[in-house]
C-alpha positions in Angstrom: 17.3 -77.8 100.0 20.8 -76.7 100.8 21.4 -74.2 103.5 24.7 -72.6 104.3 24.5 -71.2 107.8 27.5 -68.9 107.5 25.5 -66.8 105.0 22.5 -66.4 107.2 24.2 -63.8 109.4 27.4 -62.5 107.8 29.7 -60.4 109.8 28.9 -61.9 113.2 32.2 -63.1 114.6 33.5 -64.7 117.7 37.3 -65.2 118.0 36.7 -67.7 120.8 35.0 -70.3 118.6 36.5 -73.7 118.7 37.8 -74.9 115.3 35.5 -77.1 113.3 36.5 -80.0 111.1 36.5 -79.3 107.5 35.5 -75.6 107.8 38.3 -73.4 109.1 36.8 -70.3 107.6 33.4 -71.2 109.0 34.8 -71.7 112.4 35.4 -68.0 112.7 32.0 -66.9 111.7 29.1 -67.2 114.1 25.3 -66.9 114.3 24.5 -64.8 117.4 27.8 -65.7 119.0 27.6 -69.5 118.2 29.3 -71.7 115.6 27.4 -71.9 112.3 27.3 -75.7 112.8 24.7 -75.1 115.5 22.3 -73.6 112.8 22.8 -76.7 110.7 22.0 -79.1 113.6 19.1 -76.8 114.6 17.6 -77.1 111.2 18.3 -80.8 110.8 16.6 -81.5 114.2 13.7 -79.2 113.4 12.8 -81.0 110.2 13.3 -84.4 111.8 10.8 -83.4 114.6 8.5 -82.0 111.9 8.4 -85.5 110.4 8.2 -87.4 113.7 5.4 -85.3 115.2 3.6 -85.0 111.8 3.2 -88.8 111.8 2.3 -88.8 115.5 -0.4 -86.2 115.1 -2.2 -88.3 112.5 -1.5 -91.9 113.6 -4.5 -92.6 115.9 -6.9 -90.9 113.5 -5.4 -92.8 110.6 -5.8 -96.2 112.3 -9.4 -95.5 113.6 -10.8 -93.7 110.5 -8.9 -95.1 107.6 -8.0 -98.6 108.8 -11.1 -98.9 111.0 -9.2 -100.3 114.0 -11.0 -100.2 117.3 -9.8 -97.6 119.8 -8.2 -100.2 122.1 -6.1 -101.7 119.3 -5.1 -98.2 118.0 -4.1 -97.1 121.4 -2.0 -100.2 122.0 -0.1 -99.7 118.7 0.3 -96.0 119.4 1.7 -96.7 122.9 4.1 -99.4 121.7 5.4 -97.2 118.9 5.9 -94.2 121.2 7.7 -96.3 123.8 10.0 -98.0 121.2 10.8 -94.6 119.6 12.3 -93.4 122.9 13.7 -96.6 124.2 15.7 -97.3 121.0 18.1 -94.3 121.3 20.0 -96.1 124.1 20.9 -98.9 121.7 21.3 -96.5 118.8 23.9 -94.6 120.9 25.8 -97.8 121.6 25.8 -98.6 117.8 27.1 -95.1 117.0 29.9 -95.3 119.7 31.1 -98.8 118.9 30.5 -99.4 115.2 28.9 -96.8 112.9 30.3 -93.5 114.2 28.1 -90.4 114.7 27.7 -89.1 111.1 26.9 -92.5 109.6 24.4 -93.2 112.4 22.6 -89.9 111.9 22.4 -90.5 108.1 21.2 -94.0 108.4 18.6 -93.1 111.0 17.3 -90.3 108.8 17.0 -92.6 105.8 15.2 -95.2 107.9 12.7 -92.6 109.2 12.2 -91.1 105.7 11.4 -94.6 104.2 9.2 -95.3 107.2 7.1 -92.2 106.6 6.8 -92.9 102.9 5.9 -96.6 103.6 2.8 -95.3 105.6 1.2 -94.7 102.1 0.6 -98.4 101.9 -1.9 -99.6 104.4 -0.5 -103.1 104.6 2.9 -101.6 105.6 1.7 -99.9 108.8 3.6 -101.9 111.3 6.9 -102.2 109.3 6.7 -98.5 108.6 6.4 -97.7 112.4 9.3 -100.1 113.1 11.4 -98.2 110.6 10.6 -94.8 112.1 11.3 -96.1 115.7 14.6 -97.7 114.7 15.6 -94.6 112.7 14.8 -92.3 115.6 17.1 -94.4 117.9 20.0 -94.1 115.5 19.4 -90.4 114.7 18.8 -88.7 118.1 21.8 -89.5 120.3 24.7 -88.8 117.9 23.1 -85.6 116.6 22.7 -84.2 120.1 26.3 -85.2 120.9 27.5 -83.2 117.9 25.9 -80.1 119.3 28.2 -80.4 122.4 31.1 -81.2 120.1 31.0 -77.7 118.7 32.2 -76.3 122.0 35.2 -76.8 124.3 34.6 -78.6 127.6 34.4 -75.4 129.7 32.7 -73.2 127.1 29.8 -71.3 128.8 27.9 -71.2 125.5 27.2 -74.9 125.6 24.1 -74.7 127.7 22.7 -71.9 125.6 23.4 -74.0 122.5 21.3 -76.8 123.7 18.5 -74.4 124.5 18.5 -73.2 120.9 18.7 -76.9 119.7 15.7 -77.6 121.9 13.8 -74.7 120.4 14.3 -76.4 117.0 12.7 -79.5 118.4 9.6 -77.6 119.5 9.4 -75.5 116.3 9.1 -78.7 114.4 6.6 -80.0 116.9 4.5 -76.8 116.5 4.5 -76.8 112.7 3.9 -80.6 112.2 0.2 -80.8 113.2 -0.6 -77.6 111.3 0.9 -78.8 108.0 0.9 -82.6 108.1 -2.4 -82.8 110.1 -4.2 -80.4 107.8 -3.0 -82.2 104.7 -4.1 -85.5 106.2 -7.6 -84.3 107.1 -8.3 -82.2 104.0 -6.6 -84.2 101.2 -6.1 -87.7 102.7 -3.9 -89.2 105.3 -1.3 -90.4 102.8 -0.7 -86.8 101.8 0.1 -86.0 105.4 2.5 -88.9 105.7 4.2 -87.9 102.4 4.7 -84.4 103.8 6.3 -85.9 106.9 8.7 -88.0 104.7 9.6 -84.9 102.7 10.3 -83.1 105.9 12.8 -85.8 106.9 14.4 -85.6 103.4 14.9 -81.8 103.8 16.5 -82.4 107.2 18.9 -85.0 105.8 19.8 -82.7 102.9 20.6 -79.9 105.3 22.8 -82.2 107.4 24.8 -83.5 104.5 25.2 -80.1 102.9 26.6 -78.6 106.1 28.7 -81.6 107.2 31.9 -79.5 106.9 30.7 -77.2 109.6 30.3 -80.0 112.2 32.9 -81.7 114.5 34.9 -84.6 113.1 33.8 -88.0 114.4 36.1 -89.6 117.0 37.3 -93.1 116.2 34.7 -95.8 117.0 35.6 -98.6 119.4 35.9 -100.9 116.3 38.3 -98.5 114.5 40.4 -98.0 117.6 40.8 -101.8 118.0 41.7 -102.2 114.3 44.4 -99.5 114.5 46.0 -101.0 117.6 44.8 -104.6 117.8 47.2 -105.6 120.5 46.6 -102.7 122.8 44.2 -103.2 125.7 40.9 -101.4 125.5 41.1 -97.9 127.1 39.5 -98.0 130.5 37.6 -95.1 132.0 39.5 -93.0 134.5 38.3 -92.6 138.0 37.0 -89.1 137.2 35.1 -90.4 134.2 33.6 -93.2 136.2 32.4 -90.6 138.8 30.9 -88.5 136.0 29.0 -91.5 134.7 27.7 -92.3 138.2 26.6 -88.7 138.6 24.8 -88.7 135.2 23.0 -91.9 136.1 21.7 -90.2 139.2 20.7 -87.2 137.2 18.8 -89.3 134.7 17.0 -91.1 137.5 15.9 -87.9 139.1 14.7 -86.6 135.7 12.4 -89.6 135.6 10.5 -88.0 138.5 10.3 -84.7 136.6 8.9 -86.6 133.6 6.2 -88.3 135.7 4.7 -84.9 136.3 5.6 -83.3 133.0 4.2 -86.0 130.7 0.7 -85.4 132.2 0.5 -82.2 130.0 -0.6 -84.2 127.0 -2.6 -86.8 129.0 -4.6 -85.8 132.0 -4.3 -82.0 131.4 -5.8 -82.6 127.9 -8.8 -84.3 129.7 -9.0 -81.4 132.2 -9.1 -78.8 129.4 -11.8 -80.7 127.6 -14.1 -81.4 130.6 -13.3 -79.0 133.4 -12.2 -75.8 131.6 -14.4 -72.9 130.4 -13.1 -72.5 126.9 -15.6 -69.9 125.7 -14.4 -66.5 124.4 -16.4 -63.5 123.3 -15.5 -62.6 119.7 -17.2 -60.3 117.3 -20.3 -60.1 119.4 -20.7 -63.8 119.8 -19.4 -66.5 122.1 -17.1 -69.2 120.6 -15.5 -72.2 122.2 -11.8 -72.7 121.7 -10.9 -76.2 120.6 -9.4 -78.3 123.4 -6.5 -79.4 121.1 -5.4 -75.8 120.7 -4.2 -75.7 124.3 -1.5 -78.2 123.4 0.2 -75.6 121.2 0.8 -73.3 124.2 3.8 -75.2 125.4 5.8 -75.3 122.1 4.8 -71.7 121.4 6.1 -70.5 124.7 9.3 -72.4 124.2 9.9 -70.6 120.9 9.1 -67.2 122.4 11.0 -67.6 125.7 14.2 -69.4 124.5 15.9 -66.4 122.9 15.3 -64.3 126.0 16.7 -67.1 128.2 19.7 -67.5 126.0 20.5 -63.8 126.2 20.1 -63.8 130.0 22.4 -66.8 130.4 25.0 -65.3 128.1 25.1 -62.1 130.2 25.2 -64.1 133.4 28.1 -66.3 132.2 30.1 -63.1 131.4 29.6 -61.9 134.9 29.9 -65.2 136.9 31.6 -67.7 134.6 30.4 -71.2 133.7 26.9 -72.0 135.0 26.0 -74.4 137.7 23.9 -76.8 135.6 22.6 -79.0 138.4 21.4 -75.9 140.3 19.7 -74.7 137.2 17.9 -78.0 136.8 16.9 -78.0 140.4 15.3 -74.5 140.0 13.5 -75.7 136.9 12.0 -78.7 138.7 10.9 -76.4 141.5 9.1 -74.1 139.0 7.5 -77.1 137.3 6.3 -78.3 140.7 4.6 -74.9 141.1 2.7 -75.5 137.9 1.2 -78.6 139.5 0.3 -76.6 142.5 -1.6 -74.2 140.2 -3.6 -77.2 139.1 -4.3 -78.2 142.7 -5.8 -74.8 143.2 -7.8 -75.1 139.9 -9.1 -78.5 141.0 -10.1 -77.0 144.4 -12.0 -74.2 142.7 -13.7 -76.7 140.4 -14.7 -78.9 143.3 -16.1 -75.9 145.2 -18.2 -74.6 142.3 -19.0 -77.7 140.4 -18.6 -75.7 137.2 -15.9 -75.4 134.5 -13.1 -73.1 135.7 -11.3 -70.3 133.9 -8.9 -71.2 131.2 -6.3 -68.9 132.9 -5.6 -71.7 135.4 -4.3 -74.0 132.7 -2.6 -71.2 130.9 -0.8 -70.4 134.1 0.1 -74.1 134.4 1.6 -74.1 131.0 3.6 -71.0 131.5 5.3 -72.3 134.7 5.7 -75.8 133.3 7.4 -74.4 130.2 9.8 -72.2 132.2 10.7 -75.2 134.3 11.1 -77.4 131.2 13.5 -74.9 129.6 15.7 -75.0 132.7 15.6 -78.8 133.0 15.7 -80.5 129.6 18.1 -78.4 127.5 20.4 -78.1 130.6 20.3 -81.9 131.1 21.3 -82.4 127.4 24.2 -80.0 128.0 25.2 -81.8 131.1 25.2 -85.2 129.3 27.3 -83.7 126.5 29.8 -82.1 128.9 30.4 -85.0 131.3 30.1 -88.1 129.1 33.4 -89.8 128.3 34.0 -89.7 124.5 33.9 -93.5 124.4 30.3 -93.7 125.5 29.0 -90.2 124.7 26.3 -91.3 122.3 25.2 -94.2 124.5 24.8 -91.8 127.4 22.8 -89.4 125.3 20.6 -92.3 124.4 20.2 -93.1 128.2 18.9 -89.6 128.6 15.9 -90.5 126.4 15.2 -93.6 128.6 14.2 -91.1 131.3 11.4 -89.9 128.9 10.4 -93.5 128.2 10.2 -94.5 131.8 8.6 -91.2 132.9 6.0 -91.6 130.1 5.2 -95.1 131.2 4.8 -94.1 134.8 2.8 -91.1 133.9 0.5 -93.4 131.9 0.1 -95.7 134.9 -0.6 -92.7 137.1 -3.1 -91.3 134.6 -5.1 -94.5 134.8 -6.2 -93.4 138.2 -7.6 -90.1 136.9 -11.2 -89.9 138.1 -10.6 -92.6 140.7 -8.9 -90.1 143.1 -9.8 -86.4 143.7 -8.1 -84.1 141.2 -6.5 -82.2 144.0 -4.8 -85.3 145.2 -3.8 -86.3 141.7 -2.1 -83.0 140.9 -0.6 -83.0 144.4 1.1 -86.3 143.8 2.6 -84.8 140.6 3.8 -81.8 142.5 5.5 -84.0 145.1 7.2 -86.1 142.4 8.6 -83.1 140.6 9.7 -81.3 143.8 11.5 -84.5 144.9 13.5 -84.3 141.7 14.4 -80.6 142.5 15.6 -81.6 146.0 17.6 -84.5 144.7 19.3 -82.4 142.1 20.1 -79.7 144.6 21.6 -82.3 147.0 23.6 -83.9 144.3 25.0 -80.5 143.2 26.0 -79.6 146.8 27.6 -83.0 147.3 29.7 -82.6 144.2 30.7 -79.1 145.3 31.9 -80.5 148.7 33.8 -83.2 147.0 35.5 -80.7 144.7 36.5 -78.5 147.6 38.2 -81.4 149.3 40.1 -82.5 146.3 
């Protein structure tokens, strides 16, 4: 399927658009005020996430029902696969920066993921197939996200909004994947679901290759730079670039604390919904119980609904006040996410007092606050990485961003092992403290940078 983003919204123009490699005409046409290349990357990422989350939605069921693995073995494989998929981007980013370049890395990663999904059709190839998907994800994610930032100049206020749109593509794919791949897997057979995931990745790759002229040109890799000037010493990072890297490492470390609380949404919160939430609704004169798994769709649905409004708000704010303070925005997002955990503390207290399942509005309120916080933290963090990373290590630093998800997920899993061993109010309170600590740390870092800039 070939998609030409400039034809989606003809006539929308923005004279401030940065020129794009290979597409001078396209560089002057925009979709909602953004370069058409953003649409191409949005669609590529959406289909990639469709394939990734399609496999993820079926994997445990496939191993336990089709392959007859016991639950412990299936969970171990699932955990190892998930960890590898978000640890590999760090090394994939290094490979893209030093050897392959961004475009080749994206293409190779997509091909590996596609073959991995199709290989799931053979039961004997389960582990090799998962390895292919994890490796492909590592090569694919960092350079694609870096290319989003490459569509804009270093001080372009649209950059943060662009990453919000890009992040919406991630969640749109995550929302559709269980509905399509999961339904095919359960109704027709798991192999049909895996095939749909593989076809989704093929669609994403086709869009990417068809729209390549709309995307930024790759900078020389470290290997190419050395070959062109073999006797020249390797370019060293400037003092400013080293400061930026140090700042980004601190940001990533603080985002780990945010992740510790955030990643409970698919773990302990799922248990809370199943066991401590009144999911009954009155419908057509009868009482029906909403499936617990449906609550997991609240987060991606809210992201899709809220992102356009936030993008419009930030665009108007940028016109009035200039470039945004990204660290302050992330700090506010963490504070709002911490409030979502406070809502669950209150829900846990209400449950302890009554001994009965509590209203579903508690967990709905939790998801609303968590999602707003997420939209202020994660896309903004991606924009910050894209804006501050030196070009020599841009993909590697984008890969380092995903290590925060990996570490946060592991720590959240360790924390989740104590669910039931400590009071729920204490458990959610610990999550609130962790996320609020991230908020305070980001605010302090932003103020320190402002003081340093004032002195220079």
